C-alpha positions as CSV (number, residue, x, y, z in Angstrom):
1,M,91.2,-101.2,17.6
2,Q,87.5,-102.5,18.0
3,K,89.0,-106.1,18.7
4,L,91.4,-104.7,21.2
5,L,88.8,-103.1,23.2
6,S,86.7,-106.2,22.9
7,Y,89.5,-108.3,24.3
8,L,90.0,-105.9,27.1
9,G,86.3,-105.8,28.0
10,L,86.0,-102.0,27.2
11,E,83.6,-102.1,24.3
12,K,80.1,-100.9,25.1
13,Q,77.7,-103.7,26.0
14,S,74.0,-104.0,25.6
15,K,71.7,-104.4,28.6
16,S,71.1,-108.1,27.6
17,V,74.9,-108.9,27.5
18,R,75.3,-107.2,30.8
19,D,72.6,-109.1,32.3
20,H,73.9,-112.3,31.0
21,F,77.3,-111.7,32.7
22,Y,75.5,-110.7,35.9
23,A,73.4,-113.8,35.9
24,T,76.4,-116.0,35.2
25,N,78.2,-114.6,38.1
26,M,75.3,-115.0,40.4
27,R,75.1,-118.7,39.5
28,A,78.9,-119.1,39.8
29,S,78.8,-117.5,43.3
30,I,76.4,-120.0,44.5
31,Y,79.0,-122.8,43.8
32,M,81.8,-120.8,45.1
33,S,80.0,-119.8,48.4
34,I,78.9,-123.6,49.1
35,V,82.5,-124.5,48.8
36,V,83.5,-121.6,51.0
37,I,80.9,-122.4,53.6
38,V,81.6,-126.2,53.7
39,L,85.4,-125.4,54.0
40,E,85.1,-122.8,56.7
41,I,82.9,-125.0,58.9
42,W,85.3,-127.8,58.5
43,M,88.2,-125.6,59.5
44,M,86.4,-124.2,62.4
45,I,85.4,-127.9,63.7
46,R,89.1,-128.9,62.9
47,M,90.6,-126.1,64.6
48,T,88.4,-126.5,67.8
49,R,89.1,-130.2,67.8
50,T,92.8,-129.4,67.8
51,L,92.4,-127.0,70.6
52,I,90.7,-129.5,72.7
53,V,92.9,-132.5,72.0
54,N,96.0,-130.5,72.8
55,D,94.6,-128.7,75.7
56,L,95.0,-125.4,74.1
57,M,91.6,-123.8,75.2
58,G,93.2,-121.5,77.7
59,N,94.8,-119.5,74.6
60,F,91.5,-119.5,72.8
61,S,91.3,-115.8,72.5
62,H,94.8,-115.9,70.8
63,Y,93.6,-118.6,68.4
64,F,90.3,-116.5,68.0
65,E,92.1,-113.5,66.9
66,K,94.4,-115.3,64.6
67,Y,92.3,-118.0,62.9
68,Y,88.7,-118.0,64.0
69,I,87.9,-114.4,63.1
70,N,89.0,-115.0,59.6
71,Y,87.0,-118.3,59.2
72,I,84.0,-116.5,60.7
73,L,84.4,-113.4,58.3
74,L,84.6,-115.7,55.2
75,L,81.9,-117.9,56.4
76,T,79.5,-115.0,56.9
77,A,80.4,-113.5,53.5
78,G,79.8,-116.9,51.8
79,I,76.4,-117.3,53.7
80,V,75.2,-113.8,52.7
81,M,76.5,-114.2,49.0
82,F,74.7,-117.7,48.8
83,I,71.2,-116.3,50.2
84,F,71.3,-113.3,47.7
85,S,72.3,-115.4,44.8
86,V,69.7,-117.9,45.4
87,R,67.1,-115.1,45.9
88,F,68.1,-113.4,42.6
89,L,67.9,-116.5,40.5
90,R,64.5,-117.3,42.0
91,G,63.2,-113.8,41.1
92,K,62.9,-112.8,44.6
93,T,65.1,-109.6,44.2
94,D,66.5,-107.5,41.3
95,K,68.6,-105.2,43.2
96,K,71.7,-105.7,40.9
97,A,73.7,-102.8,42.6
98,V,73.5,-104.7,45.9
99,G,74.6,-108.1,44.1
100,L,77.5,-106.2,42.5
101,F,78.6,-104.8,46.0
102,L,78.2,-108.2,47.5
103,L,80.2,-109.8,44.7
104,Y,83.0,-107.6,45.0
105,A,82.9,-107.6,48.7
106,F,83.0,-111.6,48.8
107,S,85.8,-111.5,46.2
108,F,87.9,-109.1,48.3
109,I,87.3,-111.2,51.5
110,C,88.2,-114.4,49.7
111,L,91.4,-112.8,48.6
112,Y,92.1,-111.3,51.8
113,F,91.6,-114.8,53.4
114,G,93.8,-116.5,51.0
115,I,96.6,-114.1,51.4
116,K,96.4,-114.1,55.2
117,V,96.4,-117.8,55.5
118,S,99.0,-118.4,52.9
119,I,101.5,-115.8,54.5
120,N,101.2,-117.6,57.8
121,D,101.7,-121.0,55.9
122,Y,104.8,-119.6,53.9
123,A,106.3,-118.4,57.3
124,K,106.2,-122.1,58.5
125,G,107.6,-123.4,55.3
126,E,104.3,-124.7,54.0
127,Q,102.6,-124.4,50.6
128,I,100.7,-121.3,49.5
129,L,97.8,-123.3,48.2
130,T,95.0,-121.2,50.0
131,F,96.1,-118.1,48.1
132,L,96.2,-119.9,45.0
133,T,92.9,-121.5,45.6
134,M,91.1,-118.1,46.4
135,E,92.6,-116.6,43.2
136,I,91.3,-119.2,41.1
137,F,87.9,-119.0,43.0
138,V,87.7,-115.2,42.5
139,V,88.9,-114.7,39.1
140,C,88.3,-118.1,37.2
141,L,84.8,-119.1,38.6
142,L,83.5,-115.5,38.5
143,I,83.7,-113.8,35.0
144,W,85.3,-110.3,34.9
145,K,86.1,-107.9,32.2
146,P,89.7,-108.8,31.3
147,I,90.7,-105.1,32.4
148,V,89.0,-105.6,35.9
149,G,90.2,-109.1,36.2
150,F,93.8,-107.8,35.3
151,L,93.4,-105.4,38.2
152,I,92.1,-107.6,40.8
153,H,94.4,-110.6,39.9
154,S,97.6,-108.6,39.8
155,S,97.0,-106.4,42.8
156,A,96.5,-109.6,44.9
157,Y,99.6,-111.1,43.4
158,I,101.8,-108.1,43.8
159,Y,100.6,-107.5,47.4
160,F,101.2,-111.2,48.2
161,Y,104.6,-111.2,46.6
162,I,105.7,-108.0,48.5
163,R,104.6,-109.7,51.7
164,I,106.5,-113.0,51.3
165,N,109.5,-111.4,49.6
166,S,110.0,-109.3,52.9
167,M,110.0,-112.5,54.9
168,V,112.6,-115.0,55.7
169,A,112.4,-118.0,53.7
170,V,112.3,-121.3,55.8
171,N,114.1,-123.3,53.2
172,T,117.0,-120.9,52.5
173,G,117.2,-118.7,55.8
174,E,117.5,-115.6,53.6
175,V,115.0,-112.8,53.3
176,G,113.0,-112.8,50.0
177,T,111.7,-115.4,47.7
178,T,113.7,-117.8,45.7
179,V,114.1,-117.6,41.9
180,A,111.9,-120.8,41.6
181,T,109.3,-119.3,43.6
182,Q,109.3,-116.0,41.7
183,I,109.1,-118.1,38.3
184,N,106.1,-120.2,39.8
185,L,104.4,-117.1,40.7
186,F,104.8,-115.4,37.6
187,T,103.7,-118.6,35.7
188,M,100.6,-119.1,37.8
189,W,99.8,-115.1,37.3
190,I,100.1,-115.4,33.4
191,S,98.3,-118.7,32.9
192,T,95.4,-117.4,35.2
193,M,95.3,-114.0,33.4
194,M,95.0,-116.0,30.2
195,F,92.1,-118.0,31.5
196,I,90.4,-114.7,32.5
197,I,90.5,-113.3,29.1
198,S,89.5,-116.6,27.4
199,N,86.7,-117.2,30.1
200,Y,85.4,-113.7,29.4
201,N,85.4,-114.0,25.5
202,K,83.7,-117.3,25.6
203,T,81.0,-116.0,28.0
204,L,80.7,-112.8,25.9
205,S,80.4,-114.8,22.7
206,Q,77.5,-116.9,24.4
207,A,75.8,-113.9,25.6
208,Q,75.7,-112.3,22.1
209,K,74.5,-115.4,20.7
210,D,71.6,-115.5,23.5
211,E,71.0,-112.0,22.8
212,N,70.6,-112.5,18.9
213,L,68.4,-115.5,19.7
214,E,66.1,-113.6,21.9
215,K,65.9,-110.8,19.3
216,M,64.8,-113.4,16.7
217,N,62.4,-115.0,19.2
218,S,61.0,-111.4,20.0
219,Y,60.8,-110.5,16.3
220,L,58.8,-113.9,15.6
221,R,56.6,-113.2,18.6
222,R,55.9,-109.8,17.3
223,I,55.0,-110.7,13.6
224,S,52.9,-113.5,14.9
225,V,50.5,-111.1,16.2
226,I,51.3,-107.8,14.6
227,D,50.8,-106.6,11.0
228,D,54.3,-105.7,9.5
229,L,53.1,-102.8,7.4
230,T,50.7,-100.8,9.8
231,G,51.8,-102.0,13.2
232,I,48.3,-102.9,14.4
233,H,47.3,-106.6,15.2
234,N,47.0,-109.2,12.6
235,M,44.2,-111.6,11.9
236,L,45.8,-114.5,14.1
237,Y,45.6,-112.3,17.1
238,F,42.2,-111.0,16.3
239,R,40.7,-114.6,15.9
240,T,42.3,-115.7,19.2
241,E,41.2,-112.6,21.2
242,A,37.8,-112.2,19.6
243,E,37.0,-115.9,20.4
244,K,38.1,-115.2,24.1
245,I,35.9,-112.1,24.3
246,L,32.9,-114.1,22.7
247,S,33.4,-116.9,25.3
248,M,33.4,-114.5,28.4
249,V,30.1,-114.4,30.4
250,T,30.7,-110.7,31.0
251,T,30.5,-109.9,27.2
252,D,27.4,-108.0,26.5
253,R,26.5,-109.7,23.3
254,R,23.5,-107.3,22.4
255,N,25.9,-104.3,22.3
256,T,28.8,-106.3,20.4
257,V,29.5,-105.9,16.8
258,F,32.0,-107.1,14.3
259,L,33.0,-104.5,11.5
260,F,34.7,-105.1,8.1
261,L,36.0,-102.0,6.5
262,D,37.2,-101.6,3.0
263,I,38.8,-98.5,1.3
264,E,37.1,-98.3,-1.9
265,N,39.2,-97.4,-5.0
266,F,42.4,-98.1,-3.0
267,K,43.5,-100.0,-6.0
268,S,43.2,-97.1,-8.4
269,Y,45.1,-95.0,-5.7
270,N,48.1,-97.5,-5.7
271,E,48.1,-97.4,-9.5
272,K,48.0,-93.7,-9.5
273,Y,50.5,-92.8,-6.7
274,G,52.4,-95.9,-6.4
275,F,52.8,-98.6,-3.8
276,Q,54.8,-96.5,-1.2
277,A,52.1,-93.9,-1.2
278,G,49.5,-96.6,-0.9
279,N,51.4,-98.1,2.0
280,E,51.5,-94.7,3.9
281,L,47.7,-94.5,3.3
282,L,47.2,-97.7,5.0
283,K,49.3,-96.7,7.9
284,T,47.5,-93.6,8.5
285,F,44.1,-95.2,8.3
286,A,45.2,-97.8,10.8
287,E,46.1,-95.0,13.3
288,L,42.8,-93.3,12.6
289,L,41.1,-96.6,13.5
290,E,43.0,-97.1,16.6
291,K,42.4,-93.5,17.6
292,N,38.5,-93.6,16.9
293,F,38.0,-97.0,18.4
294,E,40.2,-96.8,21.4
295,G,39.8,-99.8,23.6
296,S,38.4,-102.0,20.7
297,L,40.1,-105.0,19.1
298,V,41.6,-103.6,15.9
299,S,43.2,-105.5,13.0
300,R,44.2,-105.6,9.7
301,F,42.6,-108.3,7.5
302,S,44.3,-108.0,4.2
303,D,45.3,-105.4,1.6
304,D,43.1,-102.4,2.3
305,H,40.7,-104.4,4.4
306,F,40.3,-104.0,8.3
307,V,38.2,-105.8,10.9
308,L,37.1,-104.6,14.5
309,L,35.4,-106.0,17.4
310,T,33.8,-103.2,19.2
311,T,30.6,-102.0,20.7
312,I,27.5,-101.2,18.5
313,E,26.8,-97.8,20.3
314,G,28.1,-95.0,18.3
315,C,30.0,-97.0,15.7
316,Q,27.9,-95.9,12.7
317,E,28.6,-92.3,13.6
318,T,32.3,-93.1,14.0
319,I,32.4,-94.9,10.6
320,N,30.8,-91.8,8.8
321,R,33.2,-89.5,10.5
322,L,36.0,-91.8,9.3
323,S,34.6,-91.9,5.8
324,D,34.7,-88.2,5.8
325,E,38.4,-88.2,7.0
326,I,39.4,-90.8,4.4
327,R,38.1,-88.6,1.6
328,H,40.6,-85.8,2.8
329,L,43.7,-88.2,2.4
330,Q,42.8,-88.6,-1.3
331,G,44.3,-86.8,-4.4
332,E,42.7,-87.1,-7.8
333,V,41.5,-90.7,-6.9
334,Q,38.1,-90.8,-5.3
335,L,38.4,-92.6,-2.1
336,S,35.5,-93.9,0.2
337,L,35.0,-96.0,3.1
338,K,32.9,-99.0,3.2
339,C,31.8,-100.7,6.3
340,G,29.8,-103.9,6.9
341,A,28.6,-104.9,10.3
342,Y,27.4,-108.0,12.0
343,R,26.1,-108.7,15.4
344,P,26.8,-112.3,16.7
345,E,24.0,-114.3,17.9
346,D,24.1,-115.6,21.6
347,S,25.5,-119.1,20.7
348,E,28.2,-118.0,18.1
349,R,31.8,-118.3,19.1
350,D,33.5,-118.5,15.5
351,P,35.1,-114.9,14.8
352,S,36.0,-115.9,11.3
353,Q,32.3,-116.6,10.3
354,A,31.4,-113.3,12.0
355,C,34.0,-111.5,9.9
356,D,32.6,-113.2,7.0
357,R,29.2,-112.0,7.4
358,A,30.5,-108.5,8.1
359,R,32.4,-108.7,4.9
360,F,29.5,-109.9,3.0
361,A,27.4,-106.9,4.3
362,C,30.4,-104.6,3.3
363,N,30.4,-106.0,-0.3
364,N,26.7,-105.4,-0.6
365,I,27.3,-101.6,-0.6
366,K,30.2,-101.4,-2.9
367,K,29.7,-99.1,-5.7
368,H,26.9,-97.5,-3.9
369,F,27.9,-93.8,-3.8
370,G,27.0,-92.1,-0.4
371,K,26.4,-95.2,1.5
372,S,29.3,-96.2,3.8
373,F,27.5,-98.4,6.5
374,C,25.5,-101.6,6.2
375,M,24.2,-103.9,9.0
376,Y,24.1,-107.5,8.1
377,D,20.4,-108.8,8.6
378,A,18.1,-111.5,7.5
379,S,17.6,-110.0,4.1
380,L,21.4,-110.8,3.5
381,E,21.4,-114.3,5.3
382,Q,20.1,-116.2,2.3
383,R,22.6,-114.5,-0.2
384,F,25.4,-115.3,2.2
385,Q,24.4,-119.1,2.6
386,Q,24.3,-119.1,-1.1
387,K,27.9,-117.8,-1.1
388,Q,28.9,-120.4,1.4
389,H,27.2,-123.2,-0.6
390,I,29.4,-122.0,-3.7
391,V,32.6,-122.1,-1.9
392,N,31.9,-125.4,-0.2
393,N,30.5,-127.3,-3.4
394,I,32.5,-126.1,-6.3
395,D,34.4,-129.3,-6.4
396,S,31.4,-131.5,-6.2
397,A,29.4,-129.3,-8.8
398,I,32.4,-130.0,-11.3
399,E,32.6,-133.6,-10.4
400,N,28.8,-134.1,-10.8
401,G,28.5,-132.0,-13.9
402,Y,26.5,-129.1,-12.6
403,I,29.0,-126.7,-14.3
404,K,27.8,-126.2,-17.8
405,V,29.1,-124.2,-20.9
406,Y,26.8,-121.9,-22.5
407,Y,27.8,-120.4,-25.9
408,Q,27.2,-116.6,-27.1
409,P,27.8,-116.2,-30.7
410,V,30.4,-113.6,-32.2
411,M,29.2,-112.3,-35.6
412,N,31.3,-111.2,-38.5
413,T,30.0,-107.7,-39.5
414,A,30.9,-108.2,-43.1
415,N,28.5,-111.2,-43.7
416,G,26.3,-111.4,-40.6
417,C,27.5,-115.0,-39.9
418,I,28.8,-116.7,-36.8
419,C,32.7,-116.4,-36.6
420,G,33.3,-117.3,-33.2
421,L,31.7,-118.3,-29.9
422,E,32.4,-117.0,-26.3
423,A,32.2,-119.7,-23.7
424,L,30.5,-118.7,-20.5
425,A,30.0,-120.9,-17.2
426,R,26.6,-121.6,-15.8
427,W,26.0,-123.5,-12.7
428,E,22.9,-125.6,-12.7
429,D,22.7,-126.3,-8.9
430,P,20.0,-128.8,-7.7
431,E,19.4,-126.5,-4.6
432,Y,19.6,-122.9,-6.1
433,G,18.7,-123.7,-9.7
434,L,20.5,-122.0,-12.7
435,L,23.0,-119.6,-11.4
436,P,24.4,-117.0,-13.6
437,P,28.1,-116.0,-13.7
438,G,27.6,-113.0,-11.4
439,A,26.6,-115.2,-8.6
440,F,29.7,-117.2,-8.4
441,I,32.7,-115.9,-10.5
442,E,33.6,-113.1,-7.9
443,I,33.2,-115.5,-5.0
444,L,35.5,-118.1,-6.5
445,E,37.9,-115.4,-7.2
446,E,37.6,-114.2,-3.7
447,Y,38.4,-117.7,-2.1
448,R,41.0,-118.5,-4.9
449,Q,39.1,-121.3,-6.5
450,I,38.5,-119.8,-9.9
451,H,41.0,-121.9,-11.6
452,K,39.0,-124.9,-10.9
453,L,36.1,-123.5,-12.7
454,D,38.1,-122.3,-15.7
455,R,39.9,-125.5,-16.0
456,C,36.5,-127.2,-16.3
457,I,35.2,-124.8,-19.0
458,I,38.4,-125.6,-20.9
459,E,38.0,-129.4,-20.7
460,Q,34.1,-129.1,-21.9
461,V,35.0,-126.8,-24.7
462,C,37.7,-129.1,-26.0
463,R,35.3,-132.1,-25.6
464,D,32.6,-130.2,-27.6
465,Y,35.0,-129.4,-30.4
466,R,36.1,-133.1,-30.6
467,A,32.4,-134.3,-30.8
468,A,31.4,-131.8,-33.4
469,A,34.6,-132.6,-35.5
470,D,33.9,-136.4,-35.2
471,E,30.2,-135.7,-36.4
472,H,31.4,-133.4,-39.1
473,E,29.3,-130.6,-37.4
474,P,30.4,-126.8,-37.9
475,F,32.4,-125.6,-35.1
476,V,34.0,-122.0,-34.9
477,P,36.8,-120.8,-32.7
478,V,35.8,-120.4,-29.0
479,S,37.1,-117.7,-26.6
480,L,37.7,-118.6,-23.0
481,N,37.7,-116.0,-20.2
482,F,40.8,-116.6,-18.0
483,S,41.1,-114.8,-14.4
484,R,44.4,-113.2,-13.5
485,L,44.3,-115.9,-10.6
486,D,44.5,-118.6,-13.0
487,F,48.0,-117.7,-13.8
488,E,49.0,-117.6,-10.0
489,L,47.0,-120.7,-8.9
490,C,47.9,-123.1,-11.5
491,D,49.8,-123.7,-14.7
492,I,46.9,-122.7,-16.8
493,V,49.0,-122.4,-20.1
494,G,50.2,-126.0,-19.6
495,F,46.9,-127.3,-18.8
496,L,45.5,-125.5,-21.9
497,C,48.1,-127.1,-24.1
498,E,47.6,-130.4,-22.5
499,V,43.6,-130.7,-23.0
500,S,43.8,-129.2,-26.5
501,D,46.3,-131.8,-27.5
502,K,44.2,-134.6,-25.8
503,Y,41.1,-133.7,-27.8
504,R,43.0,-132.8,-31.0
505,V,41.9,-129.2,-30.9
506,P,43.8,-126.8,-33.4
507,R,45.3,-124.0,-31.5
508,N,43.8,-121.4,-33.7
509,Y,40.3,-122.6,-32.4
510,L,40.8,-121.5,-29.0
511,D,41.2,-117.8,-28.0
512,I,42.0,-116.3,-24.6
513,E,40.2,-113.4,-23.1
514,I,41.9,-111.4,-20.4
515,T,40.1,-108.4,-18.8
516,E,41.8,-105.1,-19.0
517,S,41.5,-104.7,-15.1
518,A,43.6,-107.9,-14.6
519,L,46.7,-106.5,-16.3
520,T,47.1,-103.6,-13.9
521,D,48.8,-106.0,-11.5
522,Q,51.9,-108.1,-11.7
523,Q,52.8,-106.8,-15.3
524,S,56.0,-108.7,-15.8
525,F,54.3,-111.9,-14.4
526,L,51.6,-111.6,-17.0
527,Q,53.5,-110.6,-19.9
528,T,55.5,-113.9,-19.4
529,A,52.3,-115.8,-19.3
530,M,50.9,-114.2,-22.4
531,K,54.1,-114.8,-24.3
532,K,53.9,-118.5,-23.5
533,L,50.3,-118.3,-24.9
534,H,51.2,-116.7,-28.1
535,D,54.3,-118.8,-28.4
536,A,52.1,-121.9,-28.1
537,G,49.8,-120.6,-31.0
538,F,46.7,-119.1,-29.1
539,K,45.2,-115.8,-29.8
540,I,44.7,-113.4,-27.0
541,W,41.9,-110.9,-26.6
542,L,41.9,-107.8,-24.6
543,D,38.2,-108.0,-22.9
544,D,36.4,-105.0,-21.6
545,F,38.4,-102.4,-23.1
546,G,37.6,-98.9,-21.9
547,S,36.4,-100.2,-18.4
548,G,39.5,-98.6,-16.8
549,Y,41.5,-95.6,-17.0
550,S,44.7,-97.4,-17.9
551,S,43.5,-98.7,-21.4
552,L,46.2,-97.1,-23.4
553,N,49.1,-98.2,-21.1
554,V,47.6,-101.7,-21.6
555,L,47.8,-101.5,-25.3
556,K,51.3,-100.1,-25.1
557,D,52.6,-102.8,-22.7
558,Y,51.0,-106.0,-24.2
559,Q,50.3,-107.5,-27.4
560,F,46.9,-108.5,-28.2
561,D,45.2,-110.1,-31.2
562,V,41.6,-108.8,-30.6
563,M,40.3,-105.8,-28.8
564,K,36.8,-106.5,-27.1
565,I,35.2,-103.1,-26.7
566,D,33.3,-102.8,-23.5
567,M,29.6,-102.8,-23.8
568,K,29.1,-99.7,-21.9
569,F,30.2,-97.7,-25.0
570,L,26.8,-98.7,-26.8
571,S,24.8,-97.7,-23.8
572,G,24.8,-94.0,-24.9
573,F,24.3,-94.9,-28.6
574,G,21.7,-92.6,-30.3
575,V,21.5,-90.4,-27.1
576,N,25.0,-89.1,-26.7
577,D,26.9,-88.0,-29.9
578,K,30.1,-88.5,-28.4
579,T,29.6,-92.2,-28.3
580,S,29.7,-92.6,-32.1
581,T,32.9,-90.6,-32.4
582,I,34.6,-92.4,-29.6
583,L,33.7,-95.8,-31.1
584,Q,34.9,-94.8,-34.6
585,N,38.3,-93.6,-33.4
586,I,38.7,-96.8,-31.2
587,V,38.0,-99.1,-34.2
588,G,40.5,-96.9,-36.1
589,L,43.0,-97.5,-33.4
590,T,42.6,-101.2,-33.6
591,K,43.4,-101.1,-37.4
592,Q,46.5,-99.2,-36.8
593,L,47.7,-101.6,-34.1
594,S,46.8,-104.6,-36.5
595,M,44.2,-105.9,-34.1
596,V,40.6,-107.3,-34.8
597,S,37.9,-105.1,-33.3
598,L,34.8,-106.6,-31.6
599,T,32.1,-104.7,-29.8
600,E,29.9,-106.5,-27.3
601,G,26.5,-105.4,-26.1
602,V,24.9,-105.0,-29.5
603,E,21.1,-105.0,-29.0
604,S,19.7,-103.3,-32.1
605,P,19.9,-103.3,-35.8
606,E,20.9,-99.8,-35.8
607,Q,23.9,-100.4,-33.6
608,F,25.1,-103.3,-35.8
609,D,24.8,-101.2,-39.0
610,F,26.8,-98.4,-37.4
611,L,29.5,-100.9,-36.4
612,R,29.6,-102.3,-39.8
613,D,29.8,-98.9,-41.4
614,I,32.6,-97.7,-39.3
615,G,34.7,-100.9,-39.9
616,C,34.3,-102.8,-36.6
617,D,35.1,-106.4,-37.6
618,R,33.0,-108.3,-35.2
619,A,29.9,-107.9,-33.0
620,Q,28.3,-109.7,-30.1
621,G,25.1,-109.3,-28.3
622,Y,21.5,-110.2,-27.6
623,L,20.4,-108.8,-31.1
624,F,21.8,-112.0,-32.3
625,S,21.6,-114.5,-29.4
626,K,21.9,-114.7,-25.6
627,P,24.3,-117.3,-24.1
628,V,22.6,-120.7,-24.7
629,P,23.7,-124.3,-24.4
630,L,25.4,-125.9,-27.5
631,S,22.4,-128.0,-28.3
632,E,20.1,-124.8,-28.5
633,L,22.6,-123.1,-30.6
634,R,22.7,-126.0,-33.1
635,E,18.8,-125.6,-33.3
636,K,19.1,-122.0,-34.2
637,I,21.5,-122.7,-36.9
638,D,19.7,-125.6,-38.3
639,S,16.5,-123.4,-38.4
640,G,18.3,-120.7,-40.3
641,E,17.9,-118.2,-37.5
642,L,21.9,-118.0,-37.3
643,R,24.3,-118.9,-40.0
644,V,28.0,-120.1,-39.7
645,S,30.6,-118.4,-41.7
646,P,31.4,-120.6,-44.7
647,E,35.0,-121.2,-43.8
648,F,33.9,-123.1,-40.7
649,V,31.2,-125.4,-42.5
650,P,32.7,-128.7,-43.2
651,A,32.9,-129.7,-46.9
């Protein structure tokens, strides 16, 4: 039924398809009207010449009524149709109702002219080519819905046939058309009708293709500037428009500010309520931003981060109000809003760097309860420049050997000897001096370059092992800290296997530490990677156990060999009675799960004795040694300050 309706042109059409048909007919009517104008002018010239040559001007009124009036009528219709069509296609008029009226009127006049002339020709025994020509003009050059084309086409044929069928045929001398004429007329009618249907469906198909293409182009244009989730602008649009604003001489730079907003604890909200709830929260927050910063440039930066270009006046009060509103959107998870602000200098034109500075200011107040707004100033500039230095120079630092491995001993609580080492990165920078991990680890993760650092550490640790083995020096298993991003940015498992084989390091001498917080995202992905590590013969440690609320879920979903208990548990030792009870139960849990227990942050003999008494297998902390270069660690071992477990001392 739907196909039948489509073939007849009775199906409902979109505005785009209707516009396509209309524009097609306007273009066709130009060609049609040009031909008509030329023909009618030629016919009028020819008729006038005939009257003059044959000295018939005395009967001009007769010929005017019989011929000229038809020529003038059709010529006028052609000129009007031509002018309107050209104006429409040039965008000078959009009066489609007028255009449709003119199109129908022009078609009617053409058919009337064809019928009138061909009846006269038929009466004289001549061909009916004018009628057929006008039929082809009207129903073949122009596109009609089949049902409309059928009515126009058939009405003209029926009327014409009735007229000539009542006339005396010159070739027979009898009233009525011959069988041959009837057959020829019917053949022409049916063939033209098939062309009408075919022409319509072909044009319809093209119109639908154009419509789909326009929809796709419209969608692509939209997603190129609109954030798909929240519906506000994305960063591509923001950077382009912000650069224009900064370049305008009318922009009041003293009153212009870039804002970077971060919904703190959004990750925990996602984990607690699911991604759908998290997405709804982001949509709601985006609406709040547009409402509270009406007229400003608002965009989603990424994840739960947003950026704005607005005026400084009143923006801090608005942020504080938004911070209060975001708290009302929460459930059990404590959400808060953090905002960093940066006022561009007079010569600045780079929105990306301005956003980066605002983001840096925002990060400066993370974890600061009750503080929601921070203005970027000179005190943050040096730290920002250091951040940029780290991002820009990680490759050269690795190449020039500025990245060093420091080792911190892990002690066996049973004998007080070194049974392992943790490899920790240090950056000995010629400009900034010795940089601790806190100065560059998070920055490299933020800019997705952390895998470069971790690959460098793996290489150095394996090289240190090979040197020690060749010199018959004692060397214990080393734990390597892996970032979640390592598994995304490179084949870290394949690299680890390749380098350990290169330096002939036994797999049981390399352990992998993965933080508990890294395991809350992409569980299936990390489970696959951890299985590869286990299958390759490496042990996996759960680092920072107890730093997040999902610890027990992590133990349920993953397989670990060592549990590294977060140092925060020991911070209340000797003051908070619950600390001892919790630690004792955690250690007992590791034994039930066939895991080795290790507690970090040990700073006093009392803490170490307690851990040994409750059965904790290993301990790590400043009580034994801070992280030091391998050479310094060997000095401590040679001096007797530290001892290596006998099983790791070469015979």
